[in-house]
N, CA, C and O atoms as CSV, one atom per row, in Angstrom:
chain,resi,resn,atom,element,x,y,z
A,1,MET,N,N,0.859,-1.181,0.007
A,1,MET,CA,C,-0.008,0.006,0.020
A,1,MET,C,C,0.874,1.239,0.014
A,1,MET,O,O,1.835,1.319,0.779
A,2,ILE,N,N,0.556,2.208,-0.847
A,2,ILE,CA,C,1.317,3.436,-0.932
A,2,ILE,C,C,0.662,4.460,-0.011
A,2,ILE,O,O,-0.550,4.669,-0.058
A,3,THR,N,N,1.450,5.071,0.796
A,3,THR,CA,C,0.905,6.145,1.649
A,3,THR,C,C,1.391,7.477,1.122
A,3,THR,O,O,2.511,7.598,0.627
A,4,TYR,N,N,0.533,8.472,1.235
A,4,TYR,CA,C,0.840,9.815,0.748
A,4,TYR,C,C,0.995,10.757,1.937
A,4,TYR,O,O,0.290,10.614,2.936
A,5,PRO,N,N,1.888,11.696,1.842
A,5,PRO,CA,C,2.045,12.611,2.980
A,5,PRO,C,C,0.794,13.446,3.175
A,5,PRO,O,O,0.171,13.889,2.210
A,6,GLN,N,N,0.440,13.652,4.408
A,6,GLN,CA,C,-0.752,14.416,4.757
A,6,GLN,C,C,-0.354,15.879,4.940
A,6,GLN,O,O,0.717,16.183,5.466
A,7,LEU,N,N,-1.239,16.784,4.494
A,7,LEU,CA,C,-0.958,18.181,4.686
A,7,LEU,C,C,-1.185,18.555,6.144
A,7,LEU,O,O,-2.119,18.085,6.794
A,8,THR,N,N,-0.330,19.386,6.620
A,8,THR,CA,C,-0.465,19.898,7.966
A,8,THR,C,C,-1.007,21.316,7.909
A,8,THR,O,O,-1.007,21.933,6.844
A,9,ASP,N,N,-1.461,21.834,9.022
A,9,ASP,CA,C,-1.993,23.174,9.054
A,9,ASP,C,C,-0.850,24.168,8.700
A,9,ASP,O,O,0.171,24.248,9.384
A,10,THR,N,N,-1.070,24.893,7.634
A,10,THR,CA,C,-0.045,25.862,7.182
A,10,THR,C,C,-0.478,27.290,7.541
A,10,THR,O,O,0.116,28.259,7.068
A,11,GLY,N,N,-1.478,27.409,8.348
A,11,GLY,CA,C,-1.901,28.763,8.740
A,11,GLY,C,C,-2.520,29.530,7.605
A,11,GLY,O,O,-2.523,30.760,7.642
A,12,GLY,N,N,-3.049,28.862,6.589
A,12,GLY,CA,C,-3.688,29.519,5.501
A,12,GLY,C,C,-2.745,29.890,4.363
A,12,GLY,O,O,-3.192,30.415,3.344
A,13,GLU,N,N,-1.464,29.630,4.515
A,13,GLU,CA,C,-0.464,29.971,3.477
A,13,GLU,C,C,-0.751,29.094,2.260
A,13,GLU,O,O,-0.971,27.890,2.393
A,14,ARG,N,N,-0.747,29.703,1.077
A,14,ARG,CA,C,-0.924,28.945,-0.157
A,14,ARG,C,C,0.481,28.513,-0.644
A,14,ARG,O,O,1.255,29.294,-1.196
A,15,LEU,N,N,0.754,27.211,-0.398
A,15,LEU,CA,C,2.053,26.671,-0.844
A,15,LEU,C,C,2.210,26.649,-2.341
A,15,LEU,O,O,3.333,26.621,-2.843
A,16,ASP,N,N,1.085,26.662,-3.086
A,16,ASP,CA,C,1.221,26.682,-4.534
A,16,ASP,C,C,1.758,27.985,-5.072
A,16,ASP,O,O,2.127,28.048,-6.244
A,17,LEU,N,N,1.818,29.038,-4.258
A,17,LEU,CA,C,2.362,30.313,-4.729
A,17,LEU,C,C,3.878,30.190,-4.982
A,17,LEU,O,O,4.460,31.070,-5.616
A,18,HIS,N,N,4.511,29.141,-4.511
A,18,HIS,CA,C,5.916,28.922,-4.772
A,18,HIS,C,C,6.162,28.196,-6.077
A,18,HIS,O,O,7.289,27.813,-6.389
A,19,ASN,N,N,5.094,28.011,-6.837
A,19,ASN,CA,C,5.169,27.317,-8.109
A,19,ASN,C,C,5.230,28.341,-9.218
A,19,ASN,O,O,4.443,29.288,-9.232
A,20,ALA,N,N,6.164,28.167,-10.161
A,20,ALA,CA,C,6.353,29.157,-11.249
A,20,ALA,C,C,5.156,29.213,-12.182
A,20,ALA,O,O,5.042,30.176,-12.941
A,21,SER,N,N,4.257,28.237,-12.171
A,21,SER,CA,C,3.128,28.278,-13.091
A,21,SER,C,C,1.898,28.888,-12.454
A,21,SER,O,O,0.794,28.701,-12.966
A,22,ILE,N,N,2.049,29.611,-11.357
A,22,ILE,CA,C,0.949,30.325,-10.689
A,22,ILE,C,C,1.085,31.817,-10.954
A,22,ILE,O,O,2.151,32.381,-10.707
A,23,ASP,N,N,0.063,32.460,-11.440
A,23,ASP,CA,C,0.086,33.884,-11.652
A,23,ASP,C,C,-0.165,34.638,-10.292
A,23,ASP,O,O,-1.270,34.603,-9.750
A,24,GLU,N,N,0.844,35.283,-9.794
A,24,GLU,CA,C,0.752,35.841,-8.457
A,24,GLU,C,C,-0.345,36.898,-8.289
A,24,GLU,O,O,-1.056,36.861,-7.285
A,25,PRO,N,N,-0.512,37.828,-9.219
A,25,PRO,CA,C,-1.643,38.781,-9.045
A,25,PRO,C,C,-3.024,38.118,-9.001
A,25,PRO,O,O,-3.879,38.525,-8.216
A,26,ALA,N,N,-3.245,37.104,-9.837
A,26,ALA,CA,C,-4.512,36.413,-9.812
A,26,ALA,C,C,-4.690,35.673,-8.478
A,26,ALA,O,O,-5.771,35.692,-7.889
A,27,ALA,N,N,-3.643,35.038,-8.022
A,27,ALA,CA,C,-3.670,34.324,-6.743
A,27,ALA,C,C,-3.933,35.290,-5.548
A,27,ALA,O,O,-4.676,34.981,-4.616
A,28,ALA,N,N,-3.296,36.441,-5.634
A,28,ALA,CA,C,-3.472,37.466,-4.573
A,28,ALA,C,C,-4.941,37.938,-4.571
A,28,ALA,O,O,-5.448,38.338,-3.523
A,29,ALA,N,N,-5.614,37.900,-5.699
A,29,ALA,CA,C,-7.000,38.309,-5.798
A,29,ALA,C,C,-7.971,37.200,-5.399
A,29,ALA,O,O,-9.184,37.371,-5.524
A,30,GLY,N,N,-7.445,36.040,-4.909
A,30,GLY,CA,C,-8.301,34.964,-4.426
A,30,GLY,C,C,-8.653,33.960,-5.495
A,30,GLY,O,O,-9.510,33.104,-5.277
A,31,ARG,N,N,-8.024,34.041,-6.627
A,31,ARG,CA,C,-8.265,33.091,-7.732
A,31,ARG,C,C,-7.254,31.979,-7.763
A,31,ARG,O,O,-6.198,32.095,-7.142
A,32,CYS,N,N,-7.535,30.922,-8.453
A,32,CYS,CA,C,-6.599,29.791,-8.604
A,32,CYS,C,C,-5.225,30.274,-9.151
A,32,CYS,O,O,-4.179,30.028,-8.552
A,33,GLY,N,N,-5.273,30.950,-10.276
A,33,GLY,CA,C,-4.055,31.531,-10.831
A,33,GLY,C,C,-3.145,30.589,-11.618
A,33,GLY,O,O,-2.075,30.982,-12.081
A,34,MET,N,N,-3.598,29.314,-11.763
A,34,MET,CA,C,-2.775,28.371,-12.523
A,34,MET,C,C,-2.651,28.856,-13.989
A,34,MET,O,O,-3.643,29.236,-14.612
A,35,VAL,N,N,-1.423,28.834,-14.515
A,35,VAL,CA,C,-1.223,29.298,-15.867
A,35,VAL,C,C,-1.117,28.076,-16.810
A,35,VAL,O,O,-0.373,27.130,-16.549
A,36,HIS,N,N,-1.896,28.135,-17.926
A,36,HIS,CA,C,-1.768,27.148,-18.947
A,36,HIS,C,C,-0.560,27.531,-19.776
A,36,HIS,O,O,-0.644,28.436,-20.606
A,37,LEU,N,N,0.564,26.856,-19.568
A,37,LEU,CA,C,1.810,27.296,-20.104
A,37,LEU,C,C,1.849,27.395,-21.644
A,37,LEU,O,O,2.453,28.340,-22.151
A,38,PRO,N,N,1.240,26.476,-22.411
A,38,PRO,CA,C,1.255,26.634,-23.869
A,38,PRO,C,C,0.558,27.875,-24.398
A,38,PRO,O,O,0.948,28.413,-25.434
A,39,THR,N,N,-0.490,28.341,-23.682
A,39,THR,CA,C,-1.276,29.497,-24.190
A,39,THR,C,C,-1.124,30.773,-23.372
A,39,THR,O,O,-1.423,31.870,-23.844
A,40,GLY,N,N,-0.650,30.610,-22.131
A,40,GLY,CA,C,-0.521,31.756,-21.226
A,40,GLY,C,C,-1.818,32.150,-20.554
A,40,GLY,O,O,-1.862,33.143,-19.828
A,41,ARG,N,N,-2.895,31.375,-20.789
A,41,ARG,CA,C,-4.171,31.690,-20.159
A,41,ARG,C,C,-4.130,31.360,-18.672
A,41,ARG,O,O,-3.395,30.468,-18.249
A,42,ILE,N,N,-4.925,32.086,-17.872
A,42,ILE,CA,C,-4.881,31.970,-16.413
A,42,ILE,C,C,-6.233,31.484,-15.910
A,42,ILE,O,O,-7.281,31.923,-16.385
A,43,CYS,N,N,-6.197,30.565,-14.934
A,43,CYS,CA,C,-7.440,30.056,-14.344
A,43,CYS,C,C,-8.042,31.123,-13.460
A,43,CYS,O,O,-7.386,31.633,-12.552
A,44,ARG,N,N,-9.296,31.463,-13.726
A,44,ARG,CA,C,-10.001,32.497,-12.978
A,44,ARG,C,C,-10.951,31.917,-11.943
A,44,ARG,O,O,-11.709,32.666,-11.327
A,45,ALA,N,N,-10.934,30.594,-11.731
A,45,ALA,CA,C,-11.772,29.953,-10.749
A,45,ALA,C,C,-11.275,30.316,-9.345
A,45,ALA,O,O,-10.114,30.692,-9.183
A,46,PRO,N,N,-12.131,30.209,-8.340
A,46,PRO,CA,C,-11.678,30.534,-6.958
A,46,PRO,C,C,-10.526,29.620,-6.539
A,46,PRO,O,O,-10.402,28.496,-7.025
A,47,ALA,N,N,-9.702,30.109,-5.648
A,47,ALA,CA,C,-8.591,29.359,-5.079
A,47,ALA,C,C,-9.094,28.045,-4.488
A,47,ALA,O,O,-10.157,27.999,-3.869
A,48,ARG,N,N,-8.322,26.981,-4.684
A,48,ARG,CA,C,-8.627,25.661,-4.162
A,48,ARG,C,C,-9.983,25.117,-4.631
A,48,ARG,O,O,-10.699,24.457,-3.877
A,49,HIS,N,N,-10.316,25.412,-5.901
A,49,HIS,CA,C,-11.582,24.975,-6.465
A,49,HIS,C,C,-11.587,23.492,-6.759
A,49,HIS,O,O,-10.534,22.873,-6.914
A,50,ASP,N,N,-12.784,22.924,-6.836
A,50,ASP,CA,C,-12.945,21.530,-7.237
A,50,ASP,C,C,-12.942,21.465,-8.750
A,50,ASP,O,O,-13.287,22.439,-9.418
A,51,GLY,N,N,-12.559,20.331,-9.287
A,51,GLY,CA,C,-12.619,20.132,-10.745
A,51,GLY,C,C,-11.516,20.804,-11.503
A,51,GLY,O,O,-10.532,21.261,-10.921
A,52,GLY,N,N,-11.678,20.864,-12.803
A,52,GLY,CA,C,-10.664,21.401,-13.690
A,52,GLY,C,C,-10.618,22.937,-13.657
A,52,GLY,O,O,-11.539,23.598,-13.179
A,53,CYS,N,N,-9.530,23.466,-14.176
A,53,CYS,CA,C,-9.385,24.881,-14.233
A,53,CYS,C,C,-10.191,25.519,-15.353
A,53,CYS,O,O,-10.468,24.882,-16.369
A,54,GLU,N,N,-10.565,26.781,-15.164
A,54,GLU,CA,C,-11.313,27.535,-16.132
A,54,GLU,C,C,-10.376,28.650,-16.666
A,54,GLU,O,O,-10.275,29.725,-16.074
A,55,PHE,N,N,-9.700,28.366,-17.795
A,55,PHE,CA,C,-8.703,29.264,-18.277
A,55,PHE,C,C,-9.338,30.394,-19.101
A,55,PHE,O,O,-10.170,30.148,-19.974
A,56,GLY,N,N,-8.942,31.602,-18.814
A,56,GLY,CA,C,-9.371,32.770,-19.569
A,56,GLY,C,C,-8.163,33.563,-20.041
A,56,GLY,O,O,-7.029,33.212,-19.713
A,57,ALA,N,N,-8.380,34.599,-20.787
A,57,ALA,CA,C,-7.277,35.420,-21.306
A,57,ALA,C,C,-6.492,36.068,-20.174
A,57,ALA,O,O,-7.074,36.504,-19.181
A,58,ALA,N,N,-5.224,36.128,-20.314
A,58,ALA,CA,C,-4.368,36.810,-19.350
A,58,ALA,C,C,-4.672,38.286,-19.380
A,58,ALA,O,O,-4.955,38.855,-20.435
A,59,SER,N,N,-4.611,38.913,-18.199
A,59,SER,CA,C,-4.892,40.332,-18.168
A,59,SER,C,C,-3.632,41.137,-17.986
A,59,SER,O,O,-3.687,42.366,-17.937
């Protein structure tokens, strides 16, 4: 059986902000901010959303 590390309380810090594929201004605005690297589109869904990303034009 494979065990996966469990997340601990990070005090609300978004660890994904340390990822180069996250748009920091979008993330600071409470959005997911994931960047679709081939197109440069940014996910505008709320942070920590369920399901796939909703990519829109970069602003």
